[in-house]
C-alpha positions in Angstrom: -7.6 11.5 -38.0 -10.8 11.5 -36.0 -12.8 10.5 -39.1 -10.5 7.5 -39.4 -11.0 6.7 -35.8 -14.7 6.7 -36.3 -14.4 4.3 -39.2 -12.3 1.9 -37.1 -14.8 2.2 -34.2 -18.0 1.9 -36.2 -20.5 4.1 -37.9 -23.4 3.9 -35.4 -24.3 7.5 -34.2 -24.3 6.4 -30.6 -20.8 5.0 -30.6 -19.5 8.0 -32.5 -20.5 10.3 -29.7 -17.4 10.1 -27.5 -15.1 10.6 -30.4 -17.3 13.4 -31.8 -16.6 15.4 -28.7 -12.9 14.8 -29.2 -13.2 16.0 -32.7 -15.0 19.1 -31.7 -12.1 19.9 -29.2 -9.3 19.2 -31.7 -6.8 22.1 -31.7 -7.9 23.2 -28.2 -6.0 22.9 -25.0 -8.4 20.5 -23.3 -5.9 19.0 -21.0 -3.6 21.6 -19.5 -0.1 20.3 -19.3 -0.7 17.5 -21.8 -0.4 17.3 -25.6 -3.9 17.0 -27.1 -2.4 15.7 -30.3 -0.8 12.8 -28.3 -4.3 12.1 -26.8 -5.7 11.7 -30.4 -2.8 9.4 -31.4 -3.3 7.2 -28.3 -7.0 6.9 -29.1 -6.2 5.8 -32.6 -3.7 3.2 -31.3 -6.3 1.8 -28.8 -9.0 1.8 -31.4 -6.8 -0.2 -33.7 -6.1 -2.7 -30.9 -9.8 -3.0 -30.0 -10.8 -3.5 -33.7 -8.9 -6.8 -33.6 -11.5 -8.1 -31.1 -14.6 -9.9 -32.2 -17.2 -7.7 -33.8 -20.1 -10.0 -32.8 -19.5 -10.1 -29.1 -18.5 -7.4 -26.6 -15.1 -8.0 -25.0 -14.5 -7.1 -21.3 -11.6 -4.7 -20.9 -10.0 -4.1 -17.5 -8.5 -0.6 -17.5 -5.8 -0.2 -14.9 -3.7 2.5 -16.5 -1.7 4.8 -14.2 -0.9 7.4 -16.9 -3.8 9.9 -17.0 -3.4 10.5 -20.7 -3.3 6.7 -21.6 -6.3 6.1 -19.2 -8.5 8.7 -20.9 -7.5 7.6 -24.4 -8.2 3.9 -23.6 -11.5 4.8 -21.9 -12.7 6.8 -24.9 -11.6 4.2 -27.4 -13.2 1.3 -25.4 -16.5 3.0 -25.1 -16.5 4.0 -28.8 -15.6 0.5 -29.8 -18.6 -1.2 -28.1 -16.3 -2.8 -25.4 -17.4 -3.3 -21.9 -14.8 -1.4 -19.8 -14.1 -2.0 -16.1 -12.2 0.8 -14.4 -9.6 -0.6 -12.0 -7.7 0.9 -9.1 -3.9 0.4 -9.5 -3.5 0.5 -5.8 -5.7 -2.6 -5.0 -3.8 -5.2 -3.0 -3.6 -8.9 -3.6 -6.9 -9.9 -1.9 -8.7 -7.1 -3.8 -7.2 -8.2 -7.1 -8.2 -11.7 -6.5 -11.8 -10.6 -5.8 -11.9 -8.4 -8.9 -10.4 -10.9 -11.3 -12.7 -13.7 -10.0 -15.7 -11.4 -10.7 -15.0 -10.2 -14.2 -12.5 -12.6 -15.9 -11.3 -9.8 -18.3 -10.6 -10.5 -22.0 -7.9 -7.9 -22.1 -6.1 -5.8 -19.5 -4.9 -2.3 -20.3 -2.1 -1.0 -18.1 1.3 -1.9 -16.8 0.3 -4.7 -14.5 3.7 -6.4 -14.1 4.3 -4.4 -10.9 0.6 -4.4 -9.8 -0.8 -7.9 -10.1 1.1 -11.0 -9.1 1.4 -13.4 -12.0 -0.3 -16.2 -9.9 -3.5 -14.1 -9.8 -3.7 -14.1 -13.6 -3.8 -17.9 -13.8 -6.9 -19.1 -15.6 -7.8 -15.5 -16.4 -8.8 -14.7 -20.0 -6.2 -12.2 -21.2 -5.7 -13.2 -24.9 -7.4 -11.5 -27.8 -8.6 -14.8 -29.3 -10.7 -15.9 -26.3 -14.5 -16.2 -26.4 -16.3 -13.3 -24.9 -19.3 -13.0 -22.7 -22.4 -11.3 -24.1 -24.1 -8.6 -22.1 -27.4 -7.5 -23.7 -28.6 -4.6 -21.5 -27.5 -2.0 -24.1 -26.3 -2.2 -27.7 -23.3 0.0 -26.8 -20.4 -0.6 -24.4 -21.0 -0.6 -20.7 -18.9 1.3 -18.2 -18.3 -0.5 -14.9 -17.2 1.8 -12.2 -15.8 0.3 -8.9 -17.5 1.1 -5.6 -16.3 -0.3 -2.3 -19.2 0.7 -0.1 -18.5 0.6 3.6 -17.8 -3.1 3.8 -14.7 -3.0 1.6 -16.2 -5.5 -0.8 -15.6 -4.3 -4.4 -18.6 -4.1 -6.7 -18.9 -2.5 -10.1 -21.8 -0.2 -10.8 -23.0 -0.6 -14.4 -23.2 2.7 -16.3 -23.4 3.7 -20.0 -22.3 6.8 -21.9 -25.9 8.0 -21.6 -26.1 7.7 -17.8 -22.8 9.6 -17.4 -24.0 12.3 -19.9 -27.3 12.7 -17.9 -25.2 13.6 -14.9 -23.2 16.0 -16.9 -26.3 17.7 -18.3 -27.8 18.2 -14.8 -24.6 19.6 -13.4 -24.1 21.9 -16.4 -27.6 23.3 -16.1 -27.4 23.7 -12.3 -24.3 25.8 -12.6 -25.5 28.1 -15.4 -24.7 26.2 -18.7 -21.2 27.6 -18.8 -18.1 25.6 -19.8 -17.0 23.4 -16.8 -13.2 23.8 -16.2 -12.0 21.1 -13.8 -9.0 21.0 -11.5 -8.8 17.3 -10.9 -6.9 15.8 -7.9 -9.1 12.7 -7.6 -8.4 9.4 -9.4 -9.9 8.9 -12.8 -11.0 5.3 -12.1 -13.3 6.7 -9.4 -16.6 8.3 -10.4 -15.5 11.6 -8.8 -12.5 11.9 -11.1 -14.1 10.4 -14.2 -17.0 12.8 -14.1 -14.7 15.8 -13.9 -13.2 14.8 -17.3 -16.7 14.1 -18.7 -17.9 17.6 -17.8 -14.9 19.4 -19.2 -14.8 17.3 -22.4 -18.4 17.7 -23.3 -19.1 21.3 -22.2 -16.1 23.1 -23.8 -14.1 23.3 -20.6 -10.5 22.6 -19.8 -9.0 20.3 -17.3 -6.0 20.1 -15.0 -4.9 16.7 -13.7 -2.6 16.6 -10.7 -2.1 14.0 -7.9 -3.3 15.3 -4.6 0.2 14.7 -3.1 1.6 17.0 -5.7 -1.0 19.7 -5.0 -0.3 19.4 -1.2 3.4 19.9 -1.9 2.6 23.2 -3.7 2.5 22.2 -7.3 -0.3 23.6 -9.6 -0.9 26.7 -7.5 0.5 28.9 -10.2 -2.6 28.2 -12.2 -5.3 30.9 -11.8 -8.3 29.0 -10.3 -10.9 31.7 -10.9 -12.9 29.8 -13.6 -12.3 26.3 -12.2 -14.2 23.7 -10.2 -12.2 21.5 -7.8 -13.5 18.4 -6.1 -12.2 17.5 -2.7 -13.1 15.2 0.2 -13.2 16.7 3.7 -9.8 15.3 4.8 -8.2 16.9 1.7 -9.8 20.2 2.3 -8.6 20.2 6.0 -5.0 19.4 4.9 -4.9 22.2 2.3 -6.3 24.7 4.8 -3.7 23.6 7.4 -1.0 24.2 4.7 -1.9 27.8 4.0 -3.8 27.1 0.8 -7.1 28.7 2.0 -6.5 31.9 0.1 -5.8 30.0 -3.1 -8.9 27.8 -2.6 -11.0 31.0 -2.0 -10.3 32.1 -5.6 -11.9 29.0 -7.2 -15.2 29.3 -9.0 -16.5 26.4 -6.8 -14.9 23.9 -4.4 -17.1 20.8 -4.5 -17.0 18.8 -1.3 -18.2 15.3 -0.9 -17.3 11.6 -0.5 -17.7 11.7 3.3 -19.5 13.9 5.9 -17.7 17.2 6.7 -17.4 18.2 10.3 -18.7 21.5 11.7 -15.4 23.0 12.6 -14.1 22.4 9.1 -17.1 24.1 7.5 -16.8 27.0 10.0 -13.1 27.5 9.0 -13.9 27.3 5.3 -16.6 29.9 5.7 -14.2 32.2 7.6 -11.7 31.8 4.8 -14.4 32.6 2.2 -13.9 29.3 0.4 -16.8 28.9 -2.1 -17.8 25.4 -0.9 -20.5 23.4 -2.6 -21.4 20.5 -0.4 -22.7 17.6 -2.5 -24.7 14.4 -2.1 -24.3 11.6 -4.6 -22.6 8.2 -5.1 -21.1 6.0 -7.7 -24.6 4.6 -8.5 -25.8 8.1 -9.4 -22.8 9.0 -11.5 -21.7 11.6 -8.8 -23.8 14.4 -7.3 -27.6 14.6 -7.5 -27.9 17.2 -4.8 -25.5 20.2 -4.5 -25.3 23.4 -2.4 -24.3 26.5 -4.4 -21.4 28.4 -3.0 -23.4 31.6 -2.6 -25.8 29.7 -0.3 -22.9 28.3 1.7 -21.3 31.7 2.2 -24.5 33.5 2.8 -25.7 33.9 6.4 -29.4 34.0 5.4 -29.8 30.8 3.5 -31.9 27.9 4.8 -33.5 27.8 8.3 -30.3 28.6 10.2 -27.6 31.2 10.3 -25.2 28.9 8.4 -26.4 26.6 5.6 -24.4 23.3 6.0 -26.9 21.3 4.0 -26.1 19.2 0.9 -28.1 21.8 -1.1 -30.9 21.3 -3.6 -31.7 18.7 -6.2 -30.1 18.9 -9.6 -32.3 19.1 -12.7 -31.7 15.6 -13.9 -32.8 14.0 -10.6 -35.7 13.7 -8.3 -35.0 13.0 -4.6 -37.6 12.2 -2.0 -37.7 11.2 1.6 -39.7 8.1 2.4 -40.8 6.2 5.5 -40.5 2.5 6.2 -43.5 1.7 4.1 -42.3 3.8 1.1 -44.6 6.8 1.6 -43.2 10.3 1.2 -42.9 12.3 4.4 -43.3 16.0 4.9 -40.5 18.6 5.3 -38.3 18.3 8.4 -39.2 14.7 8.9 -36.4 12.1 8.7 -36.6 9.2 6.4 -34.8 7.2 3.7 -33.3 9.2 0.9 -34.8 7.8 -2.4 -33.5 8.8 -5.8 -34.9 8.8 -9.3 -32.5 10.0 -12.0 -31.5 9.5 -15.6 -27.9 9.1 -14.3 -28.7 6.0 -12.2 -26.7 2.9 -12.9 -28.3 -0.2 -14.2 -27.3 -2.3 -11.2 -24.2 -4.2 -10.3 -22.1 -6.6 -12.3 -22.2 -10.2 -11.1 -19.9 -12.9 -12.2 -22.4 -15.7 -11.7 -25.0 -14.3 -14.0 -22.8 -12.0 -16.1 -25.2 -9.2 -15.3 -27.4 -9.1 -12.2 -29.6 -6.1 -11.4 -29.3 -5.9 -7.7 -31.3 -2.7 -7.5 -34.9 -2.9 -8.8 -35.6 -0.9 -11.9 -38.6 1.3 -11.8 -41.1 1.3 -14.6 -41.2 5.0 -14.9 -40.9 6.5 -18.4 -37.8 8.3 -19.8 -35.5 5.7 -18.4 -35.9 6.9 -14.8 -34.9 4.4 -12.2 -35.4 4.3 -8.5 -32.7 3.8 -5.9 -33.5 3.5 -2.2 -30.3 4.6 -0.6 -28.8 3.5 2.7 -28.9 7.2 3.8 -31.3 8.9 6.2 -32.1 12.6 5.9 -34.7 15.3 5.5 -35.6 18.3 3.4 -36.2 21.6 5.1 -39.0 24.0 4.0 -36.8 25.6 1.4 -35.9 22.3 -0.3 -32.4 21.9 1.2 -31.3 18.3 1.9 -29.7 17.4 5.3 -28.3 13.9 5.8 -28.5 12.3 9.3 -26.6 9.1 8.9 -26.6 5.6 7.3 -29.3 3.1 8.1 -26.8 0.3 8.1 -24.6 2.2 10.6 -27.4 2.9 13.1 -26.7 1.7 16.6 -29.4 0.3 18.8 -28.1 0.5 22.4 -30.5 -0.3 25.2 -33.4 0.1 22.9 -32.3 3.7 21.9 -31.3 4.7 18.4 -27.9 6.2 18.0 -26.6 7.7 14.8 -22.8 7.7 14.6 -22.7 10.9 12.5 -24.2 12.9 15.4 -21.8 11.5 17.9 -18.8 11.9 15.6 -19.7 15.6 15.1 -19.6 16.2 18.8 -16.3 14.4 19.3 -14.7 16.4 16.4 -16.1 19.6 17.9 -13.8 19.1 20.9 -10.9 19.9 18.7 -9.0 17.0 20.4 -9.2 14.5 17.6 -8.0 14.6 14.0 -10.2 11.7 12.9 -13.0 9.6 14.5 -15.3 6.8 13.7 -18.2 5.7 15.9 -19.5 2.1 15.6 -21.7 -0.3 17.5 -20.2 -3.5 18.9 -22.2 -6.5 20.1 -23.0 -6.5 23.9 -24.9 -9.0 26.0 -26.5 -6.3 28.1 -27.0 -3.3 25.8 -27.5 -5.2 22.5 -24.9 -2.9 21.0 -22.5 -0.7 22.8 -21.4 2.7 21.3 -17.7 2.6 20.6 -15.5 5.5 19.5 -12.3 4.8 17.6 -10.3 8.1 17.3 -7.0 9.6 16.3 -5.8 12.0 19.0 -4.7 15.4 17.7 -1.6 15.4 19.9 0.3 13.1 22.3 -1.2 15.0 25.2 -4.7 14.0 24.3 -6.0 11.0 26.4 -9.2 9.1 26.4 -10.2 10.7 29.7 -9.7 14.2 28.3 -11.9 13.6 25.2 -14.5 11.7 27.2 -14.8 14.6 29.7 -15.3 17.1 26.8 -18.0 15.0 25.2 -20.1 14.5 28.3 -22.7 17.1 28.6 -23.0 17.6 24.9 -24.7 14.3 24.2 -27.5 12.4 25.8 -26.1 9.7 28.1 -27.2 6.8 25.9 -25.4 8.4 23.0 -22.0 8.8 24.8 -19.5 6.1 23.8 -18.9 3.5 26.5 -15.8 2.2 24.7 -12.9 4.5 23.5 -10.0 3.3 21.4 -7.1 5.6 20.4 -5.3 4.7 17.2 -2.7 6.3 14.9 -4.9 6.3 11.8 -8.3 5.1 10.5 -8.7 2.9 7.3 -9.9 5.4 4.8 -9.6 5.1 1.0 -8.5 7.8 -1.4 -12.0 9.4 -1.4 -12.0 9.5 2.4 -14.5 6.7 2.9 -14.1 4.4 5.9 -13.8 0.7 5.8 -16.2 -0.1 8.7 -15.3 -3.8 8.8 -11.7 -2.9 9.3 -12.6 -0.4 12.0 -14.5 -3.0 13.9 -11.5 -5.3 13.8 -9.3 -2.5 15.0 -11.8 -1.7 17.8 -12.0 -5.3 19.0 -8.3 -5.7 19.0 -7.8 -2.4 20.8 -10.3 -3.3 23.5 -8.8 -6.7 23.9 -5.4 -5.1 24.5 -6.8 -2.7 27.0 -8.4 -5.5 29.0 -5.1 -7.5 28.9 -3.2 -4.4 30.1 -5.7 -4.0 33.0 -5.3 -7.7 34.0 -1.5 -7.4 33.9 -1.7 -4.2 36.0 -3.9 -6.0 38.6 -1.3 -8.8 38.8 1.4 -6.3 39.4 -0.6 -4.6 42.1 -1.2 -7.9 43.8 
């Protein structure tokens, strides 16, 4: 069957590669709980569908399939058929769909979109097989566009290839001992964190469990022995599982990868007490997941790094080179903070642009071996042992009264009070201070007030770092990977402060 699929999808050795892995795994239980034979049949069906498309030009496929098995089959078939595939989030709302469709104008959409996209949004969109296709000439093979929202909420697509994703797999595989990578995946496949789990398992001889996080939180999947598995979580997911008595189960995993957002001190302390083999990671969609990772033995050891507990992001994976540079681009010494700069074979080729079809928004380096350079938005430093510590994001830095304030430091202190379940610190414009430090937080109980949290924080931060504005909310706008939408947080903060001022005015009127 697979040989027939190869014939349908072309004879070029490069495009055979994805299906070659499927062929090597035929007869194995690659996807636990799913029928591998059904996966092969679905791949064949999608290859037949894609073979109807023009052989001269690369069609653009928007993949918005909610079934994991259909998603993976369509993904493998699209890449093998020289299609340019865009991974879509089925949970995008109308404004996001409008933004995405206006960017990419897909030639074909894979997925049950009747209940996802309003028909009006598909007007003037190319969705028929006989349309003309745009040509993208960065690579002779199909491109893989992975969505990234960043901190602004604006959706962009990072341009990857099978080769950049495989470079990430190779680095991860070597770093963790060149053993088969078994993945317990509770993150979405359309996100780089979920997709790369499948890539690792498929290409290293591992197995994979796919389960929605809600199902895991409800207790499903815990009958599976996790001893040989990696699981990837964001900090909020880890906290929820620990609070639901899943710590002992998590402690039996080979490795619990933790990324997507900064983890707070008390969460790491609890994980260490529960002997959970955490591997804190640093990476992004543009790097095809992690380029720096802390090994579990370093996290659990009291003698790693420069302090009693090693809460760093770890050390650099073999496929990447990470340096810290100052404002003029020069490398700085150990323990000096600067911009985290990345060179890696897994780096994307830039971002997809509708106006030019393909715009490289990040400058490509001229280094050999396809290395590219990405100057991140993150600030950090390496210690003497080569462990990376992140400080915060350059774009989130607050300048208040001429002083630099990094939200991550303030958030860590606020979380350390134990009085909040979530918090975001931002800077709002102010005529006197330039920016005023503002904390938007979720109280851990009804008994927690602004005054109580404020009192706990004072004394643990320099005065200029202490928030001058406090806004209590029921929840913060985070996506499925735990990342905040800072633009929405600013709107919430402004609205909350306006309401507080209105309440104060009304109270004065009553007192008068």
